[in-house]
C-alpha positions in Angstrom: 84.0 93.6 99.1 81.2 95.0 101.3 79.3 97.8 99.7 79.2 100.5 97.1 78.1 103.7 98.8 76.7 106.7 96.9 77.0 110.3 98.1 77.5 109.0 101.7 77.3 111.6 104.5 79.9 109.6 106.5 82.7 111.6 108.1 86.2 111.1 106.8 87.0 108.9 109.8 84.1 106.6 109.2 84.7 106.7 105.5 88.3 105.5 105.9 87.1 102.7 108.2 84.7 101.6 105.5 87.3 101.8 102.8 89.6 99.6 104.8 86.8 97.0 104.9 86.6 97.0 101.1 83.7 99.5 100.6 83.7 101.7 97.5 82.6 105.3 98.0 81.1 107.2 95.0 80.2 110.9 94.9 78.3 113.0 92.4 80.3 115.8 90.7 81.3 118.6 93.1 82.3 122.1 92.1 85.7 121.6 93.8 86.4 118.5 91.7 85.1 120.2 88.5 87.7 123.0 88.9 90.4 120.3 88.8 88.7 118.7 85.8 88.5 122.0 83.9 92.2 122.6 84.5 92.9 119.2 83.0 90.6 120.0 80.0 92.4 123.3 79.4 95.7 121.5 79.1 94.2 118.8 76.9 92.7 121.3 74.5 96.0 123.1 74.3 97.8 119.9 73.5 95.3 118.5 70.9 94.3 121.8 69.3 91.4 121.4 66.9 91.2 117.6 67.4 88.7 116.0 69.7 91.0 114.4 72.3 88.7 111.4 72.8 88.9 110.4 69.1 92.3 111.9 68.1 93.8 108.4 68.2 92.1 107.6 64.9 94.0 110.3 63.0 97.4 110.3 64.7 100.4 107.9 64.3 100.8 106.1 67.6 104.4 107.5 68.1 103.1 111.1 67.7 100.3 110.4 70.1 102.7 109.0 72.7 105.0 112.0 72.3 102.0 114.3 72.9 101.0 112.5 76.1 104.7 112.6 77.2 104.5 116.4 77.2 100.8 116.8 78.4 100.8 114.6 81.4 103.8 116.1 83.2 102.4 119.6 82.5 99.3 118.6 84.4 101.2 117.1 87.3 103.5 120.1 87.7 100.9 122.8 86.9 101.1 125.5 89.7 97.3 125.3 90.3 97.0 121.5 90.4 98.0 120.9 94.0 95.9 123.9 95.2 92.9 122.6 93.4 93.5 119.2 95.0 93.9 120.6 98.5 90.6 122.6 98.2 88.8 119.5 97.0 90.0 117.4 99.8 89.0 120.0 102.4 85.6 120.2 100.7 85.4 116.4 101.0 85.7 116.6 104.8 89.4 115.6 105.0 91.4 117.1 107.9 93.9 119.4 106.2 96.4 119.0 109.1 96.3 115.2 109.0 95.6 114.3 105.4 98.5 113.9 103.0 98.2 113.5 99.2 100.4 112.7 96.3 100.3 114.7 93.0 97.3 114.3 90.7 98.0 112.4 87.6 96.3 112.4 84.2 95.6 108.9 82.8 94.5 107.7 79.4 93.0 104.5 78.2 92.9 104.4 74.4 90.4 102.3 72.4 90.9 99.0 70.6 94.5 98.4 71.6 95.8 101.6 69.9 98.3 102.4 72.7 98.3 100.2 75.9 101.9 100.4 77.0 104.2 103.0 78.5 102.7 106.4 78.8 99.2 105.0 78.3 99.7 101.7 80.2 96.6 99.5 80.4 96.8 98.0 83.8 96.4 94.3 84.3 94.7 93.1 87.5 96.7 94.4 90.4 96.7 95.9 93.9 98.4 99.2 94.4 99.9 97.7 97.6 102.0 95.5 95.3 103.7 98.8 94.2 105.1 99.7 97.7 101.9 101.6 98.8 101.1 101.5 102.5 98.0 99.6 103.5 96.4 102.9 104.6 96.5 104.4 101.1 93.2 105.5 99.6 92.9 106.0 95.9 90.8 108.7 94.3 89.6 108.5 90.7 87.8 111.2 88.6 86.8 111.0 84.9 87.6 114.1 82.8 85.1 113.3 80.0 82.1 111.0 79.9 82.9 107.3 80.5 81.1 104.1 79.8 81.1 100.6 81.4 83.4 99.5 78.4 86.1 102.0 79.2 86.2 102.4 83.0 87.9 100.4 85.7 86.9 96.9 87.1 87.2 95.8 90.7 87.6 92.0 91.1 85.6 91.6 94.3 86.4 88.0 94.9 90.0 88.9 95.8 89.2 91.5 98.5 89.8 88.7 101.1 91.5 86.2 98.9 95.3 86.2 98.4 96.7 86.1 94.8 100.1 84.8 94.0 102.0 87.7 92.4 105.4 89.2 91.5 105.5 92.0 94.1 108.5 90.3 95.8 110.6 91.6 92.9 109.4 95.2 93.1 111.1 98.1 94.9 109.7 101.6 94.5 113.1 103.4 94.7 114.5 101.1 92.0 111.4 101.7 89.8 111.9 105.4 90.0 115.6 105.0 89.2 115.3 102.8 86.2 111.7 102.6 84.8 109.4 105.6 85.5 111.1 108.0 83.2 111.2 105.8 80.2 107.4 105.3 80.0 107.1 107.2 76.7 109.6 104.9 75.0 107.5 101.8 75.7 105.4 101.6 72.5 104.0 98.3 71.4 105.6 96.2 74.1 106.2 97.4 77.6 109.5 95.8 78.9 109.4 97.3 82.4 109.1 94.8 85.1 105.9 95.3 87.1 104.1 93.1 89.7 101.6 90.9 88.0 99.5 87.9 89.0 101.3 84.6 88.8 98.2 82.5 88.7 95.0 82.7 86.7 92.7 85.6 87.8 88.9 85.1 88.0 87.8 88.4 86.6 84.1 87.8 87.5 82.4 88.8 89.6 83.5 92.4 89.0 82.2 95.8 89.7 82.4 98.7 87.3 81.6 102.2 88.5 80.5 104.9 86.0 80.3 108.5 87.2 79.9 111.8 85.2 82.9 114.0 84.7 83.9 115.4 88.1 82.3 112.5 90.0 84.6 110.8 92.5 85.4 107.2 93.2 87.3 106.3 96.3 88.8 102.8 97.0 91.4 101.1 99.1 94.9 100.6 97.5 94.4 96.9 98.5 91.6 96.4 96.0 92.4 94.2 93.0 91.4 96.2 90.0 92.3 96.6 86.3 91.8 98.7 83.2 88.7 97.5 81.3 89.6 96.7 77.7 88.4 99.8 75.9 86.1 99.0 73.0 84.1 102.3 72.8 86.2 103.9 70.0 86.9 106.8 72.4 89.9 107.4 74.6 89.2 107.6 78.3 90.8 110.5 80.2 90.8 110.5 84.0 92.6 111.9 87.0 93.8 109.9 90.0 95.7 110.6 93.1 96.2 109.0 96.6 95.8 110.0 100.2 96.9 108.8 103.6 95.8 110.0 107.0 98.6 110.7 109.5 97.1 108.8 112.4 96.5 105.7 110.3 100.1 105.8 109.0 101.6 106.1 112.5 99.3 103.6 114.1 99.4 101.1 111.1 95.7 101.1 110.5 94.5 100.2 107.1 93.3 97.3 104.9 94.7 93.8 105.5 97.8 92.8 103.7 97.0 89.5 102.0 99.8 89.1 99.5 102.1 92.1 99.1 105.8 91.3 99.4 107.3 94.4 97.7 110.0 96.5 99.3 110.5 100.2 99.4 107.8 102.8 100.1 105.8 105.6 98.5 105.4 107.4 101.8 108.0 110.0 100.7 105.6 111.2 98.0 102.8 112.5 100.2 102.3 116.2 101.0 100.2 117.6 103.8 97.1 119.4 102.6 97.6 122.4 104.8 101.2 123.3 104.0 102.6 120.7 101.6 105.0 119.3 104.3 106.1 115.7 103.9 105.8 112.9 106.4 108.8 112.8 108.6 111.9 110.9 107.6 111.4 108.6 110.7 108.0 107.6 109.4 109.3 107.1 105.9 112.2 105.0 107.2 109.8 102.8 109.2 107.9 101.9 106.0 111.1 101.3 104.1 112.4 98.3 106.0 111.6 95.2 104.0 108.1 94.1 103.1 105.0 96.1 104.2 103.8 95.3 107.7 100.3 93.8 107.9 97.9 96.6 108.8 95.1 96.1 111.4 91.5 97.0 111.2 91.3 98.7 114.5 88.6 101.4 114.6 89.4 104.8 113.4 89.3 107.2 116.4 87.6 110.6 115.8 90.0 113.5 116.5 
């Protein structure tokens, strides 16, 4: 991993080029991001009522908590304002609305002290999103909803940016996951039996990088980064928002981070919506990414357009 850049003034073209080299970009809270955060908070307050959502796990049976999240999280994803908030935020962040495509924003939770770490509140082991059929041009965006700490954020395992890791991605197909596993998340309590790509050799967790931002702050990273959920020992549940973007030119020209070890099949390219009008990538493009394992992306310079 190269650098962690704070409040960079780089254009989106240069930012993507840095992300494909392994840089992390961190931004202070912006009003456009805080609108999305407040939408999430409104839905959380509605769901938890008088309970403090960050400590409600201590007074709720885990099955009841999982059921609550199973209703809350889809409400956020499908809220009529969520995509509009996201589109305005991406434009505010300098993304070209005619060439930037996003997937829906998702609400994530990381409960404390092992209360609920499966299914609807899955605590992710070290992984790259590219093991899950993401293109090498995918950029991940992450925003905390409430205050976070180093003990309940994400960790980036920087030694693996340019080091392959033996993993089970060869057994993963995105279409099959959607067909058999995605919609049973809320039923996975205690033990998560869904097959997901995991490391098949010991992982050196250190050195690692943990980024802490205030609510509404933004963290951007390449889908090729090896990262994991930090074991939460704070006594408070972490709530966050994440979503992904791709740039049309990078998808078409196969620009992106290097593919060191992903062998999955299928593609997530059918999930992305254009910022300007919510149109999807063409079926020809989707089909080109759905033929066997992901093609290795190149690090050719991003051309300003």
